[in-house]
N, C-alpha and C positions, 0 to 999 in steps of 0.2 A: 504494500500500500504506500503510494507516494504521498508524502506530506511536504507542503511548501509554506514558507512564511509569507503571509499576505499583509503587506503594509497597511492596507485599508482597515483591516480588523485587528492588527497588531498581535497576530497569533499564527501558529502553524495549523494548517488545515489540510484535510485529505483532499487531494486533487481529483476533481470530477470534471471531465471535459464536457463541453456543450454537445459535441457529436461523438459518439462512442468510437474510440480508436483513433481520433484525429484531434490535432491541437493547432489553434491559430495563435501565433506568437509574434509580437511586435517589439522591436528594440530601437530605442532612440539612437540614431547614428551620428556620424561626425558632421560638424560644421567645417566645410573644407576651405578654410582661409589660411591655414597654417599646418605645420606638421603635428601629428598626434603623438604624444609622448607616452612613456610606459605607464604613467598614471592613468591616462585616458584608456589605454588598452586593457586595463584590469576589468573594466565594465564589459568588454567584449569577450574576455576569457570566461567571465561569469555566465554571460548569455550563451556561450558555446557549450559550457558544461551542462547548463539547463537543457539545451537542445539535445545533447548527446544522451543525457539521462532519460529524457522522454523517449528517444528512439530506442535506447536499451530496454526500456520497459514496454516496448512494442507499439508506441504511438507513431502515427504518420504526422510529421510536423511541417507546417507551412510557415516559414519564418520570413518576416519582412524587416529590413533595416533601411531607414530613410537616410538620404543625403541632403543636408541643409545647405543649399547654395544661394539662398536669398533670405532676407527678413530677420536674421538673428542679429540683434543690435548689441553694441558693446557693453551695455548695462545688463544684458540678459533679460531685460524687461522692455520698456517702451521708450527709453531715452538713448541718446548716443548715435553714433554712425552705424550703418549696416557693415558688419564685419567683412563681407565680401567686397563691397565698394571701397572700403578703407584699404584693404590689402591690395586691391587692383591699382589704386592711386599710388600707394607706396612703391609698388614694384613696376609700375609703368606698363601694366598688362590689362587685357580685358578681364572682366569678371569671369567669363567662361574659361579663359585660359587659366586663371587662378584656381577655379573650382576643379577643373580636370587634372591639373598638375598635382594639387594636394590630395585629391581623391586617389590618384594613381599611386602616390607615395603611401597613403594610408592602406590601400588594398595590398600593396606589396608587403608591408609589415604585418597586416592581417593574416596573409597566407603563410608567412614565415612562422607564425605562432600556431599553425595547424588549425586555424579557426575555419569552421565550415561556412562556406558562402551561403547567403540567404536564398530563398526562393526568388526574391527580387530585391535589387537596390532601387529604392524609389526616390527620385530627385524632385525636390520641391518645385523647381521651375517647370517641370514637365506636367504638373498637376494644378496649374492655376485655375483652370475651369472648375475643377472639383471644389477648390477652396472658395471661389466666388459663389458657387451654388450653395454651399453650406452657410455662408454669411447671409445670403439672400433668405434662406429658410429661417435663420435666427432673427433676422429683421422682421420677417412676416409674423413671427410669433411674439414679437415685442421685447426681445432681449437685448437690443442694441440701441445705441444713440450715436450721433455724429458730432464731432468737434471740429475745430479748424485744422487739426492735423491728422484726423483719421476717424475710423469707425470703431467704436468700443463696445465690449460686452459689459453689461450691467450686472455685476455679481450680487447686488442686493436682491435681484429677482430670482436667484437660485437658492432655495432654502438650505440645501446641503453643501453650499460652498464652504470649504474649510475642513471637510470630513477627512480627507486624506492626510493633511498636515496638522489637523487639530486646531485650525484657526476658528475663531468665533465670529459669526456673521454680524452679531450685535455690536461688535467692536469696530465695525467699519465706520469711517468718518466721511461725511459729505462736505460739499462746499468748494470754493475756488481759492484755496490757499496756494501758496507758491509751490509746495511740494506735490500738490495734486494737479496743478494746471487746470484744465477744463474737465478733469475726471469728476464723476459724481462720488465715487468711493475709491479709497486708496488701493483696493485690490482689483479694480476694473482694469482690463487689458485690451490691447489693440488687436482687432481682427484684420483691419486693413489700414495701412498708413499712406497718407498722401505724399506725393513727391513735393518737395519744397518749391515754392514759386521762384523761378529764375534759375533753378538748379536742374541740370539734365543728368539723370541717373542712367547708368548702363542697363540696369534691369528695372523696368517699370511696364505696367500694363494698363489698358483701359478697363474700367469697371463701372457699375451703375452709380458709384459714389464719387468717381473721379480717378485721374491717373495716379497710380501708386503701386504698392507691392503688399503682399500678405504679411500678417504678423507671424511670428515664429510658431506660436502654439497651434494655430488653425491648420498648419501644414500637416502635422502628425495626425490630427483627428481625421482630416479629409482622406489622407492616404491609407490610414489604417482601416477606415470604413470601406474604402473602395476594394481593398484586396482581402480583408478578413471578415467584413460584415459589420453591421451596426453594433453588435455585441460579439466579442471574441474572448479567448481564454486568458491569455497572459500578456502583460505589458512589462518590459524591463527597462531599466535605466540606472543612472547613478543616483546616490542619495541626495545630491544637490538638485535633482529634478522634482523632488517631492513638494516643496512649499510653493513653487510658482508654476513651472511648466506642466507638470502632471495634474496639479490642482485645476489648472485652467483647461486642460484637455477634458477632464471629467465634466466640468461645468458646461462647456460648449457642446460636447457630444451628447450629453444627457438631454440638454434643452433642445437640441436640433432633432434628435431621433426619438426622444421620449422613452428611451430604455437605458438600462445600465450598460455602459460601453465596454467595461472590462471586468472579468470575474476575479482575477488574481493580479495584484500589483506587486512587483518584486524589484528591490533596489539593492545595488551593490555599494559597499563602503569605499571610501577613498584609499588610495595609496599615498601615504604621507611620508614626509621627510622630517627631520628634526626641525622644529620651528614652524611647521605648517604643511600645506599641500603643495604639490608641484604646479607651476603655472608659467605660461609664456612671459607674463609681465615681470616675474621675479627672476627669470633667466636660469631657473634651476631644473630644466627639463633635459631628458635624454630619450631618444627614440629607439625603437627596436633595432633599426638598421645601424644606429651608432653603437649599440651594444655589440652587434655582430662584428663591426669593424674593429673592435678591440678584443675580439676572440671569444665573446660570450655567445654561446648557442642560444637562439631565441627560445628554444624549447626548455632551456634551463630557467628562463624567466617564467615560462608557463608553469614549470614545476614549482618555482618560488611562490606563485599565486595560490598554490594548493596548501601552503603552510598555515593558512588561516581561513576561517569561514568567510564566504563572500559578503556576509553582513557585518564583519568585524574589520576595523581599520588595520592596515598592514603597513609596517614602517620600512621604507626603502633606505638602504645604506650599502656602501661598497662591501662591507663585511657580510651583510645578509645575502647579497646576490652571489658573492664568491662562494659562500657556504652552499647555496643552491646549486651552483655550477659543479662543485665537488660531489655533492650528493647525487645529482642527476647522472654525472659521469659514472660514478660507482654503480648505481642502480642499473644503468643501461649495459655496462660492461658485464655485470653479473648475469643479466638476462640473456645477453647475446652468447654467453658461454654455455648456457643450458642446452641439453639435448632432449628432444621430445620423445616421450614414451608412448605417444598416441592416446593417452588418457587426458581427462580434464578434471581438475580438482573442484568438485561441487561444494565441498565443505567451506572453502574460503570464498567461493563465489556467493554463497548464501550470506556470509558475513559482509562481503563487499556490497551486495545489493541493499542490505539493511542500512548501511551507512549512506549510500548515495540517495536512497529513498527517504532518508531523514533530513529533508531540506538541504540536499546537496552537500553532505558532510564530507568534504574532500580531505581534510586532515585525517579524519577517521578512515576513509577509504584508502588513503596512502599508507596508513598504519597496517591495514589488512594486507596490502600488497607486500610490504616489507616483511610481514610475518610469513607469508607464503614463500618469499624468496629465501628467507633464513631457515625455514623448516627443512632440516636435512632428511626427514622421513617422508615428506610430502610427495605424493605422486601427482602427475598431471599438471606440472608447473607451467610448462610452455603454453599449453592451450588455455590454462587459467589466466596467465598473464596477458595473452593475446585478447581474451575476452574483456578483461578489465581495461585494457588499453583502448577499447572502443570508446570509453568515457574519458580516460586520461588524455588520450591524443598525444602521447609522448614518443611515439615511434620506438618503443622499447625493444622490439625485435626486428626492426628494419635495418638491413645491412647495406642497402643501396646507397649510391653516391648522392651527395647533396651539393648543389651548386655553391661554390666558394665565392666570398665577396671579392670585389675587384682588387683590393690591396693585397690580399693573400695570393690571388692568381698572379699578380705582377711579381711578387717575391718568388713564386714557384717558377715563373718563366725566366727570371734573372738567374735563379739557381740552375735551371736546365742549361742556360748559356754558359755558366761557370763550369759545369760538368763537361760540356763539350770542349771547353778550352783547357780542361784538365786542371782547373784551379780548385782543387778539392778542399783547400782551407776555406775559401770563400763559399763553396757549396755547403760545407758543414755549418758555417755561420748562418747562412740563409735558412737552412733546414731548422736550426734552433729558433730563429725568429718566427718562422711559420708555426712551430710548435707552441710558442708563447701565445700565439693568436688562436690556438685551439684546433690546429690542423696537423695532419701527418702527410708527408709526401711518399707515395709509393712509386718507385721507379720500375719501368717495364720496357720491353723491346720497342713498343710503339710510343714511347714517351712517358709522361708521368700522370699519376692520378692523385687527387686530393681527397682525403677522408677525414671526417671529424673525429676528434679524440673522444 
């Protein structure tokens, strides 16, 4: 019996899908104006484990991840510049060039982590019609009002506003104070923003209310409804989405469609560093590709994510990631050295499923794996490990080659040249440099091959 922690009710609940054997899953995706760092990627590792556990338990999963390429303002609310427009100005490129460049970088790191691609990546700019239609429906039902800068949702007209984040609707303040602008309530949010007079945006569209662009929140509601239905099973995101983004999704979707939009809301905790969380503004970020460039296998970072529950903060440090690198190498080497006896260890698989079905208890599941590996009397190890790795996604038994990063390949080519010139001292020096970066060179008749340590 799979149990999941539902943020809406603040408790673990037995998972019951809307349609037997099938699951509709929506995950808030990247805003593609900059590189996604390892802190961002923790949310996708969590969503991937959820998807893998659902599949392990026999469900057919339809997973949607959105790509925000318009409408996400620098305040994460309704003030500031559009992050896409701002980045385009700074880099002297079009907004489309920016969005596709950073999405490609994101997807590259996404795949390096063995994350399963969704049924569909849904881009906000490709679903403007759906968003406009949803706003028109809300307007017809009396939930919106217009100001000089946009069309807003009136949260005071939704009695359950604040249920997810435990805000109290009676605490909302009205009026035209400076911090409210023309908003009626401090929690009202933009559904459609008008382009500023005299300013030509790269991304703007005609609408019944004027030329402009959609608000960040309406994008997810419209795309989720299109691909998963007006009510679907599970919505995931980071814990920072709870008080604003997901609260607003619930309000607008419920009022538009007249039904509960999501049955299970699930949120992952931050990856922190000493003194706070990672952020572009603080300059303390590192990407998955940057980890790889300094010899850290991306799957060692995936392994690191399993050291804490997805709902618990995880602290990033050089010592912590190096510990994960060493543990992952040891585990994989032990697994690769095993010989299959053709059996499968059901005893440990029962324990494993108990752990993953208890709200994705990955530290507990990892403990079961290590118990199996260390049990000298256990039979069926290889098939048991292979089955568990359907969830872990750590390639514990994969011996195939992995594409090496450019700097490692360059060192290997330089070493090959040194060997050809019989400069064996230089060749050995380069071999050691390559090893420091986490790779081993295998020499053969037809040249060299690179293999991860």
